[in-house]
MDTraj code that builds the backbone (N, CA, C; nanometers):
import mdtraj as md
import numpy as np

residues = "MET ARG TYR LEU SER LEU LEU SER VAL LEU LEU LEU THR ALA CYS PHE ASP ASP LEU THR ASP LEU HIS ALA HIS ILE ASP LYS VAL LYS GLU SER THR SER ASN LYS ILE LYS PRO ILE PRO LEU LEU GLY ASP PHE ASN HIS PHE ASP TYR SER ALA PHE ALA LEU ARG SER PRO PHE VAL ALA PRO LYS PRO GLU ALA ILE GLN GLU LYS MET GLN GLN MET SER ASP CYS LEU HIS PRO ASP PRO ARG ARG ARG LYS GLN PRO LEU GLU LYS TYR ALA LEU GLU SER LEU ASP MET ARG GLY THR LEU GLY GLU GLU GLY ILE ILE TRP ALA LEU VAL GLU ALA ALA ASP ASP THR LEU HIS ARG VAL SER ILE GLY SER TYR LEU GLY LEU TYR ASN GLY ARG ILE THR THR VAL GLY GLN GLU GLU ILE ILE ILE VAL GLU LEU ILE PRO ASP GLY ALA GLY CYS TRP VAL GLU ARG GLU THR THR VAL SER MET VAL GLU PRO GLY GLN GLU GLY".split()
xyz = np.array([
    [4.3166, 4.8565, 0.6139],
    [4.2029, 4.7712, 0.6363],
    [4.1031, 4.8388, 0.7306],
    [4.1571, 4.9014, 0.8348],
    [4.0720, 4.9673, 0.9321],
    [3.9963, 5.0835, 0.8667],
    [4.0627, 5.1557, 0.7801],
    [3.9984, 5.2680, 0.7118],
    [3.8878, 5.2206, 0.6183],
    [3.9110, 5.1082, 0.5559],
    [3.8113, 5.0534, 0.4627],
    [3.6843, 5.0125, 0.5365],
    [3.6979, 4.9477, 0.6505],
    [3.5795, 4.9083, 0.7276],
    [3.5087, 5.0313, 0.7846],
    [3.5811, 5.1311, 0.8284],
    [3.5201, 5.2534, 0.8792],
    [3.4457, 5.3269, 0.7680],
    [3.5040, 5.3296, 0.6492],
    [3.4395, 5.3936, 0.5355],
    [3.3106, 5.3215, 0.4967],
    [3.3119, 5.1888, 0.4985],
    [3.1908, 5.1135, 0.4615],
    [3.0797, 5.1331, 0.5640],
    [3.1127, 5.1439, 0.6915],
    [3.0118, 5.1690, 0.7954],
    [2.9502, 5.3066, 0.7751],
    [3.0315, 5.4057, 0.7452],
    [2.9798, 5.5397, 0.7227],
    [2.8895, 5.5459, 0.5996],
    [2.9283, 5.4759, 0.4960],
    [2.8451, 5.4755, 0.3744],
    [2.7114, 5.4062, 0.3978],
    [2.7133, 5.3003, 0.4728],
    [2.5882, 5.2288, 0.5002],
    [2.4946, 5.3101, 0.5893],
    [2.5457, 5.3775, 0.6846],
    [2.4590, 5.4584, 0.7702],
    [2.4037, 5.5779, 0.6949],
    [2.4757, 5.6256, 0.5976],
    [2.4289, 5.7396, 0.5200],
    [2.3130, 5.6997, 0.4293],
    [2.2992, 5.5750, 0.3936],
    [2.1931, 5.5294, 0.3023],
    [2.0571, 5.5326, 0.3684],
    [2.0506, 5.5257, 0.5006],
    [1.9221, 5.5087, 0.5669],
    [1.8673, 5.6372, 0.6279],
    [1.9261, 5.7518, 0.6004],
    [1.8781, 5.8765, 0.6598],
    [1.7525, 5.9289, 0.5908],
    [1.7406, 5.9149, 0.4602],
    [1.6301, 5.9740, 0.3860],
    [1.5215, 5.8688, 0.3631],
    [1.4100, 5.8807, 0.4335],
    [1.2985, 5.7861, 0.4204],
    [1.1757, 5.8511, 0.3599],
    [1.1908, 5.9638, 0.2944],
    [1.0750, 6.0352, 0.2394],
    [1.0072, 5.9578, 0.1279],
    [1.0851, 5.8900, 0.0428],
    [1.0230, 5.8133, -0.0655],
    [0.9441, 5.6940, -0.0104],
    [0.9918, 5.6373, 0.0965],
    [0.9199, 5.5263, 0.1594],
    [0.7886, 5.5754, 0.2195],
    [0.7908, 5.6884, 0.2882],
    [0.6687, 5.7449, 0.3466],
    [0.5707, 5.7862, 0.2374],
    [0.6203, 5.8387, 0.1263],
    [0.5338, 5.8788, 0.0149],
    [0.4642, 5.7564, -0.0443],
    [0.5366, 5.6469, -0.0573],
    [0.4767, 5.5246, -0.1116],
    [0.3700, 5.4695, -0.0171],
    [0.3960, 5.4708, 0.1115],
    [0.2983, 5.4213, 0.2095],
    [0.1723, 5.5065, 0.2050],
    [0.1867, 5.6381, 0.1969],
    [0.0704, 5.7280, 0.1886],
    [-0.0097, 5.7016, 0.0614],
    [0.0592, 5.6771, -0.0502],
    [-0.0092, 5.6492, -0.1777],
    [-0.0904, 5.5206, -0.1697],
    [-0.0336, 5.4165, -0.1080],
    [-0.1045, 5.2892, -0.0933],
    [-0.2244, 5.3050, -0.0021],
    [-0.2113, 5.3813, 0.1058],
    [-0.3232, 5.4033, 0.1977],
    [-0.4377, 5.4776, 0.1293],
    [-0.4056, 5.5732, 0.0417],
    [-0.5083, 5.6496, -0.0288],
    [-0.5827, 5.5641, -0.1310],
    [-0.5115, 5.4710, -0.1952],
    [-0.5743, 5.3944, -0.3038],
    [-0.6502, 5.2704, -0.2556],
    [-0.6343, 5.2322, -0.1313],
    [-0.7052, 5.1134, -0.0827],
    [-0.8289, 5.1550, -0.0066],
    [-0.9292, 5.0674, -0.0125],
    [-1.0509, 5.0949, 0.0631],
    [-1.0616, 4.9904, 0.1734],
    [-1.1189, 5.0302, 0.2828],
    [-1.1316, 4.9391, 0.3945],
    [-1.2766, 4.9004, 0.4185],
    [-1.3542, 4.9048, 0.3134],
    [-1.4953, 4.8675, 0.3241],
    [-1.5081, 4.7165, 0.3025],
    [-1.5927, 4.6539, 0.3797],
    [-1.6192, 4.5102, 0.3689],
    [-1.7591, 4.4914, 0.3139],
    [-1.7707, 4.3996, 0.2179],
    [-1.9018, 4.3727, 0.1591],
    [-1.9922, 4.3111, 0.2651],
    [-2.1214, 4.3408, 0.2593],
    [-2.2129, 4.2825, 0.3585],
    [-2.2298, 4.1316, 0.3342],
    [-2.2632, 4.0613, 0.4384],
    [-2.2849, 3.9165, 0.4298],
    [-2.4098, 3.8911, 0.3460],
    [-2.4033, 3.7978, 0.2500],
    [-2.5219, 3.7723, 0.1672],
    [-2.6332, 3.7082, 0.2506],
    [-2.7555, 3.7345, 0.2096],
    [-2.8711, 3.6780, 0.2781],
    [-2.8841, 3.5305, 0.2433],
    [-2.9200, 3.4515, 0.3423],
    [-2.9398, 3.3084, 0.3205],
    [-3.0800, 3.2832, 0.2678],
    [-3.0912, 3.1806, 0.1834],
    [-3.2215, 3.1443, 0.1291],
    [-3.3035, 3.0671, 0.2308],
    [-3.4224, 3.0309, 0.1927],
    [-3.5104, 2.9542, 0.2813],
    [-3.4553, 2.8138, 0.3000],
    [-3.4729, 2.7607, 0.4177],
    [-3.4282, 2.6255, 0.4502],
    [-3.5377, 2.5266, 0.4125],
    [-3.5029, 2.4262, 0.3307],
    [-3.5992, 2.3228, 0.2930],
    [-3.5826, 2.2047, 0.3864],
    [-3.6868, 2.1719, 0.4575],
    [-3.6836, 2.0617, 0.5534],
    [-3.6973, 1.9292, 0.4788],
    [-3.6148, 1.8297, 0.5173],
    [-3.6215, 1.6957, 0.4589],
    [-3.6626, 1.5994, 0.5686],
    [-3.7699, 1.5254, 0.5456],
    [-3.8195, 1.4311, 0.6454],
    [-3.7511, 1.2971, 0.6258],
    [-3.6696, 1.2543, 0.7221],
    [-3.5976, 1.1267, 0.7171],
    [-3.6948, 1.0163, 0.7551],
    [-3.7161, 0.9223, 0.6630],
    [-3.8179, 0.8195, 0.6878],
    [-3.7590, 0.6792, 0.6963],
    [-3.6281, 0.6654, 0.7183],
    [-3.5664, 0.5324, 0.7236],
    [-3.5333, 0.4931, 0.8677],
    [-3.6205, 0.5279, 0.9595],
    [-3.5959, 0.4952, 1.1003],
    [-3.5994, 0.3452, 1.1255],
    [-3.6732, 0.2710, 1.0456],
    [-3.6853, 0.1270, 1.0667],
    [-3.5609, 0.0518, 1.0184],
    [-3.4795, 0.1126, 0.9318],
    [-3.3602, 0.0477, 0.8796],
    [-3.2441, 0.0638, 0.9764],
    [-3.1430, -0.0217, 0.9615],
    [-3.0251, -0.0154, 1.0472],
    [-2.9459, 0.1111, 1.0155],
    [-2.8983, 0.1772, 1.1183],
    [-2.8166, 0.2961, 1.1002],
    [-2.6807, 0.2550, 1.0437],
    [-2.6286, 0.3282, 0.9478],
    [-2.4961, 0.2927, 0.8939],
    [-2.3831, 0.3188, 0.9927],
    [-2.4136, 0.3876, 1.1037],
    [-2.3117, 0.4205, 1.2024],
    [-2.3084, 0.3226, 1.3192],
    [-2.3923, 0.2204, 1.3131],
    [-2.3974, 0.1186, 1.4180],
    [-2.3571, -0.0139, 1.3561],
    [-2.2732, -0.0906, 1.4255],
    [-2.2281, -0.2205, 1.3741],
    [-2.3472, -0.3150, 1.3580],
    [-2.3459, -0.3984, 1.2536],
    [-2.4571, -0.4923, 1.2345],
    [-2.4581, -0.5993, 1.3440],
    [-2.5712, -0.6620, 1.3603],
    [-2.5857, -0.7681, 1.4605],
    [-2.5022, -0.8887, 1.4184],
    [-2.4518, -0.9669, 1.5139],
    [-2.3691, -1.0832, 1.4808],
    [-2.4385, -1.1833, 1.3879],
    [-2.5709, -1.1964, 1.3983],
    [-2.6437, -1.2890, 1.3103],
    [-2.6349, -1.2445, 1.1648],
    [-2.6427, -1.1133, 1.1420],
    [-2.6346, -1.0606, 1.0052],
    [-2.4950, -1.0827, 0.9482],
    [-2.3934, -1.0662, 1.0318],
    [-2.2563, -1.0889, 0.9862],
    [-2.2360, -1.2355, 0.9511],
    [-2.2860, -1.3249, 1.0368],
    [-2.2721, -1.4695, 1.0126],
    [-2.3448, -1.5099, 0.8841],
    [-2.4632, -1.4537, 0.8622],
    [-2.5393, -1.4848, 0.7401],
    [-2.4648, -1.4386, 0.6156],
    [-2.4049, -1.3191, 0.6200],
    [-2.3292, -1.2669, 0.5057],
    [-2.2044, -1.3510, 0.4807],
    [-2.1363, -1.3946, 0.5876],
    [-2.0187, -1.4801, 0.5726],
    [-2.0572, -1.6135, 0.5095],
    [-2.1728, -1.6679, 0.5458],
    [-2.2197, -1.7939, 0.4880],
    [-2.2472, -1.7772, 0.3388],
    [-2.3090, -1.6651, 0.3015],
    [-2.3351, -1.6386, 0.1598],
    [-2.2041, -1.6273, 0.0827],
    [-2.1056, -1.5578, 0.1411],
    [-1.9787, -1.5363, 0.0725],
    [-1.8966, -1.6647, 0.0630],
    [-1.9117, -1.7567, 0.1583],
    [-1.8335, -1.8807, 0.1535],
    [-1.8842, -1.9744, 0.0450],
    [-2.0090, -1.9571, 0.0031],
    [-2.0656, -2.0430, -0.1002],
    [-2.0366, -1.9941, -0.2412],
    [-1.9722, -1.8796, -0.2563],
    [-1.9489, -1.8261, -0.3900],
    [-1.8000, -1.8254, -0.4230],
    [-1.7712, -1.7930, -0.5473],
    [-1.6343, -1.7900, -0.5990],
    [-1.5574, -1.6732, -0.5379],
    [-1.4314, -1.6970, -0.4964],
    [-1.3474, -1.5913, -0.4418],
    [-1.2006, -1.6307, -0.4574],
    [-1.1103, -1.5315, -0.4635],
    [-0.9677, -1.5629, -0.4771],
    [-0.9115, -1.6198, -0.3468],
    [-0.8017, -1.6926, -0.3586],
    [-0.7358, -1.7508, -0.2424],
    [-0.6533, -1.6413, -0.1735],
    [-0.6907, -1.5992, -0.0521],
    [-0.6166, -1.4916, 0.0141],
    [-0.4784, -1.5353, 0.0628],
    [-0.4540, -1.6665, 0.0728],
    [-0.3245, -1.7156, 0.1209],
    [-0.2233, -1.7350, 0.0084],
    [-0.2689, -1.7244, -0.1174],
    [-0.1781, -1.7442, -0.2300],
    [-0.0786, -1.6294, -0.2370],
    [0.0479, -1.6632, -0.2582],
    [0.1524, -1.5605, -0.2679],
    [0.1407, -1.4888, -0.4031],
    [0.1439, -1.3568, -0.3998],
    [0.1335, -1.2765, -0.5227],
    [0.2592, -1.2911, -0.6069],
    [0.2392, -1.2912, -0.7389],
    [0.3503, -1.3004, -0.8322],
    [0.3860, -1.1602, -0.8829],
    [0.5081, -1.1418, -0.9373],
    [0.5553, -1.0061, -0.9723],
    [0.4645, -0.9295, -1.0691],
    [0.4018, -0.9970, -1.1634],
    [0.3217, -0.9256, -1.2633],
    [0.1813, -0.8905, -1.2135],
    [0.1487, -0.9246, -1.0899],
    [0.0170, -0.8925, -1.0364],
    [0.0074, -0.7492, -0.9860],
    [0.1157, -0.6752, -0.9900],
    [0.1090, -0.5349, -0.9497],
    [0.0855, -0.4419, -1.0683],
    [0.0695, -0.4965, -1.1883],
    [0.0470, -0.4169, -1.3087],
    [-0.0928, -0.4436, -1.3637],
    [-0.1554, -0.3399, -1.4175],
    [-0.2812, -0.3568, -1.4891],
    [-0.2525, -0.4277, -1.6213],
    [-0.3487, -0.5055, -1.6701],
    [-0.3273, -0.5784, -1.7958],
    [-0.2989, -0.4843, -1.9122],
    [-0.3533, -0.3639, -1.9062],
    [-0.3306, -0.2678, -2.0142],
    [-0.1849, -0.2241, -2.0216],
    [-0.1105, -0.2389, -1.9119],
    [0.0298, -0.1969, -1.9115],
    [0.1252, -0.3140, -1.9362],
    [0.0707, -0.4309, -1.9695],
    [0.1532, -0.5481, -2.0003],
    [0.1462, -0.5760, -2.1495],
    [0.2602, -0.6068, -2.2115],
    [0.2660, -0.6366, -2.3545],
    [0.3300, -0.7728, -2.3747],
    [0.2681, -0.8546, -2.4602],
    [0.3287, -0.9821, -2.4974],
    [0.4292, -0.9539, -2.6081],
    [0.5548, -0.9934, -2.5872],
    [0.6607, -0.9627, -2.6826],
    [0.7092, -1.0840, -2.7609],
    [0.6734, -1.2049, -2.7190],
    [0.7187, -1.3234, -2.7917],
    [0.6909, -1.4497, -2.7127],
    [0.7385, -1.5640, -2.7673],
    [0.7205, -1.6928, -2.7003],
    [0.8504, -1.7708, -2.7048],
    [0.8639, -1.8624, -2.6099],
    [0.9735, -1.9575, -2.6057],
    [0.9116, -2.0959, -2.5878],
    [0.9743, -2.1994, -2.6419],
    [0.9200, -2.3341, -2.6261],
    [1.0274, -2.4362, -2.5983],
    [0.9873, -2.5409, -2.5214],
    [1.0805, -2.6479, -2.4900],
    [1.0000, -2.7693, -2.4460],
    [1.0170, -2.8817, -2.5136],
    [0.9544, -3.0092, -2.4793],
    [0.8049, -2.9960, -2.4509],
    [0.7330, -2.9328, -2.5388],
    [0.5879, -2.9215, -2.5258],
    [0.5402, -2.8103, -2.4341],
    [0.6288, -2.7355, -2.3752],
    [0.5908, -2.6237, -2.2884],
    [0.6186, -2.4941, -2.3626],
    [0.5198, -2.4056, -2.3645],
    [0.5368, -2.2754, -2.4296],
    [0.5315, -2.1685, -2.3216],
    [0.6325, -2.0827, -2.3210],
    [0.6351, -1.9676, -2.2318],
    [0.6109, -1.8429, -2.3144],
    [0.5424, -1.7491, -2.2549],
    [0.5230, -1.6186, -2.3186],
    [0.6179, -1.5194, -2.2531],
    [0.6714, -1.4298, -2.3339],
    [0.7555, -1.3212, -2.2831],
    [0.6677, -1.1977, -2.2690],
    [0.6533, -1.1497, -2.1475],
    [0.5653, -1.0364, -2.1191],
    [0.6504, -0.9212, -2.0667],
    [0.6317, -0.8045, -2.1293],
    [0.7037, -0.6850, -2.0867],
    [0.6119, -0.6002, -1.9993],
    [0.6606, -0.5633, -1.8814],
    [0.5835, -0.4811, -1.7885],
    [0.6055, -0.3334, -1.8182],
    [0.5314, -0.2489, -1.7479],
    [0.5392, -0.1037, -1.7699],
    [0.6759, -0.0469, -1.7332],
    [0.7506, -0.1156, -1.6470],
    [0.8839, -0.0669, -1.6091],
    [0.9934, -0.1248, -1.6984],
    [0.9557, -0.1736, -1.8163],
    [1.0461, -0.2263, -1.9190],
    [1.1214, -0.3522, -1.8754],
    [1.0674, -0.4276, -1.7796],
    [1.1267, -0.5563, -1.7432],
    [1.0558, -0.6656, -1.8212],
    [1.1293, -0.7698, -1.8579],
    [1.0755, -0.8801, -1.9366],
    [1.0594, -1.0004, -1.8448],
    [0.9408, -1.0619, -1.8486],
    [0.9087, -1.1751, -1.7624],
    [0.8674, -1.2949, -1.8476],
    [0.9045, -1.4151, -1.8015],
    [0.8658, -1.5389, -1.8694],
    [0.7508, -1.6005, -1.7900],
    [0.6357, -1.6213, -1.8563],
    [0.5172, -1.6767, -1.7907],
    [0.4672, -1.7968, -1.8697],
    [0.3928, -1.8830, -1.8013],
    [0.3343, -1.9998, -1.8669],
    [0.1957, -2.0245, -1.8089],
    [0.1326, -2.1333, -1.8498],
    [-0.0007, -2.1675, -1.7998],
    [0.0070, -2.1824, -1.6481],
    [-0.0877, -2.1191, -1.5780],
    [-0.0910, -2.1235, -1.4325],
    [-0.0277, -2.0021, -1.3669],
    [0.0474, -1.9217, -1.4427],
    [0.1057, -1.8000, -1.3858],
    [-0.0044, -1.6959, -1.3660],
    [0.0185, -1.6056, -1.2730],
    [-0.0790, -1.5003, -1.2437],
    [-0.0241, -1.3655, -1.2880],
    [-0.1144, -1.2801, -1.3394],
    [-0.0782, -1.1447, -1.3781],
    [-0.2010, -1.0569, -1.3780],
    [-0.1815, -0.9273, -1.3682],
    [-0.2922, -0.8324, -1.3653],
    [-0.3396, -0.8064, -1.2239],
    [-0.4228, -0.7053, -1.2110],
    [-0.4691, -0.6616, -1.0791],
    [-0.5846, -0.7449, -1.0246],
    [-0.6494, -0.8248, -1.1089],
    [-0.7686, -0.8984, -1.0671],
    [-0.7458, -1.0485, -1.0635],
    [-0.6368, -1.0925, -1.0012],
    [-0.6087, -1.2357, -0.9840],
    [-0.6173, -1.3105, -1.1168],
    [-0.5620, -1.2533, -1.2220],
    [-0.5664, -1.3139, -1.3552],
    [-0.4735, -1.4340, -1.3654],
    [-0.5295, -1.5504, -1.3974],
    [-0.4524, -1.6745, -1.4122],
    [-0.4483, -1.7114, -1.5597],
    [-0.3280, -1.7421, -1.6091],
    [-0.3118, -1.7767, -1.7509],
    [-0.3642, -1.9175, -1.7729],
    [-0.4564, -1.9314, -1.8697],
    [-0.5114, -2.0633, -1.9026],
    [-0.4562, -2.1172, -2.0339],
    [-0.4176, -2.0287, -2.1254],
    [-0.3649, -2.0710, -2.2555],
    [-0.2547, -1.9758, -2.2988],
    [-0.1438, -2.0343, -2.3476],
    [-0.0366, -1.9551, -2.4074],
    [-0.0259, -1.9989, -2.5525],
    [-0.0560, -1.9064, -2.6432],
    [-0.0474, -1.9352, -2.7856],
    [0.0660, -1.8573, -2.8499],
    [0.0834, -1.8773, -2.9795],
    [0.1895, -1.8064, -3.0510],
    [0.1614, -1.6565, -3.0624],
    [0.0329, -1.6172, -3.0629],
    [-0.0028, -1.4772, -3.0851],
    [-0.0749, -1.4115, -2.9677],
    [-0.1160, -1.4901, -2.8656],
    [-0.1902, -1.4304, -2.7561],
    [-0.1859, -1.5176, -2.6310],
    [-0.2160, -1.4549, -2.5187],
    [-0.2284, -1.5238, -2.3908],
    [-0.3737, -1.5077, -2.3480],
    [-0.4369, -1.6173, -2.3040],
    [-0.5741, -1.6103, -2.2540],
    [-0.5680, -1.6181, -2.1019],
    [-0.6355, -1.5238, -2.0377],
    [-0.6310, -1.5081, -1.8923],
    [-0.7730, -1.5113, -1.8382],
    [-0.7924, -1.5781, -1.7244],
    [-0.9204, -1.5758, -1.6544],
    [-0.9005, -1.4919, -1.5284],
    [-0.9746, -1.3811, -1.5205],
    [-0.9647, -1.2907, -1.4063],
    [-1.0838, -1.3117, -1.3133],
    [-1.0658, -1.2773, -1.1870],
    [-1.1749, -1.2788, -1.0897],
    [-1.2113, -1.1344, -1.0584],
    [-1.3316, -1.0945, -1.0981],
    [-1.3771, -0.9569, -1.0826],
    [-1.4799, -0.9521, -0.9699],
    [-1.4670, -0.8591, -0.8727],
    [-1.5681, -0.8505, -0.7667],
    [-1.7030, -0.8080, -0.8231],
    [-1.8093, -0.8722, -0.7734],
    [-1.9433, -0.8408, -0.8250],
    [-2.0152, -0.7361, -0.7417],
    [-1.9521, -0.6873, -0.6348],
    [-2.0125, -0.5836, -0.5529],
    [-2.0958, -0.6377, -0.4389],
    [-2.1238, -0.7674, -0.4378],
    [-2.2040, -0.8272, -0.3314],
    [-2.1198, -0.9194, -0.2444],
    [-1.9881, -0.9120, -0.2565],
    [-1.9009, -0.9962, -0.1755],
    [-1.8520, -1.1206, -0.2466],
    [-1.9031, -1.1461, -0.3657],
    [-1.8598, -1.2615, -0.4435],
    [-1.7777, -1.2135, -0.5630],
    [-1.7289, -1.3083, -0.6411],
    [-1.6438, -1.2773, -0.7556],
    [-1.6953, -1.3533, -0.8768],
    [-1.6790, -1.2960, -0.9934],
    [-1.7176, -1.3624, -1.1182],
    [-1.5957, -1.3717, -1.2087],
    [-1.5922, -1.4779, -1.2907],
    [-1.4795, -1.4971, -1.3819],
    [-1.5014, -1.4176, -1.5102],
    [-1.3920, -1.3643, -1.5629],
    [-1.3953, -1.2912, -1.6895],
    [-1.2722, -1.3324, -1.7686],
    [-1.2939, -1.3708, -1.8946],
    [-1.1820, -1.4117, -1.9790],
    [-1.1288, -1.2904, -2.0558],
    [-0.9974, -1.2747, -2.0539],
    [-0.9309, -1.1616, -2.1185],
    [-0.8128, -1.2133, -2.1990],
    [-0.7758, -1.1415, -2.3036],
    [-0.6597, -1.1802, -2.3825],
    [-0.5581, -1.0670, -2.3865],
    [-0.4319, -1.1075, -2.3872],
    [-0.3213, -1.0145, -2.4108],
    [-0.2579, -1.0600, -2.5409],
    [-0.2632, -0.9754, -2.6422],
    [-0.2149, -1.0124, -2.7752],
    [-0.0696, -0.9728, -2.7944],
    [-0.0070, -1.0356, -2.8925],
    [0.1328, -1.0086, -2.9275],
    [0.1452, -0.8665, -2.9799],
    [0.2486, -0.7981, -2.9374],
    [0.2784, -0.6629, -2.9865],
    [0.3981, -0.6755, -3.0782],
    [0.3846, -0.6192, -3.1959],
    [0.4929, -0.6244, -3.2948],
    [0.6113, -0.5398, -3.2494],
    [0.7332, -0.5748, -3.2865],
    [0.8496, -0.4931, -3.2484],
    [0.8345, -0.3491, -3.2980],
    [0.8707, -0.2549, -3.2115],
    [0.8623, -0.1145, -3.2477],
    [0.7257, -0.0550, -3.2182],
    [0.6291, -0.1395, -3.1841],
    [0.4934, -0.0937, -3.1572],
    [0.4740, -0.0840, -3.0053],
    [0.4050, 0.0159, -2.9592],
    [0.3773, 0.0283, -2.8158],
    [0.2382, -0.0216, -2.7907],
    [0.2204, -0.0910, -2.6759],
    [0.0902, -0.1484, -2.6396],
    [0.0082, -0.0512, -2.5744],
])
top = md.Topology()
chain = top.add_chain()
for i, resn in enumerate(residues, 1):
    res = top.add_residue(resn, chain, resSeq=i)
    for name in ("N", "CA", "C"):
        top.add_atom(name, md.element.get_by_symbol(name[0]), res)
traj = md.Trajectory(xyz[None], top)
């Protein structure tokens, strides 16, 4: 065992004596590379822009309390979703990723079977919520579900939009 370890040490030290090929490679790389740097490009003329909105409120300064109160008053008079309402499971999916797969009925109540993007099946009825825009089901039919969504109008209010989710045939992807 001792001879084997001594032999391996001698063989390893013998491998590192000749470095001529390494020096030759370094010299070749130094000869083929250039150390010149391209000059910095010249800049074009600067076009001055005259800012003329000094009379308007700066976007970096908070608005005055009167302006905030006025905007809150405008928003309270318009349609908006209930922020205290508890979200339902299907409200985390876009309507495009929900498929109606069938219906169930009992004593005058019709439920729709809706499949989500994660392949889970949910039973919904009139008044259930689904979709990303506070979509409330208003009608459940044999072939489709009618939903009223609340879409932001960009001015702090919301507008209603009616959307349908139609039945998807077995074997068909929505």
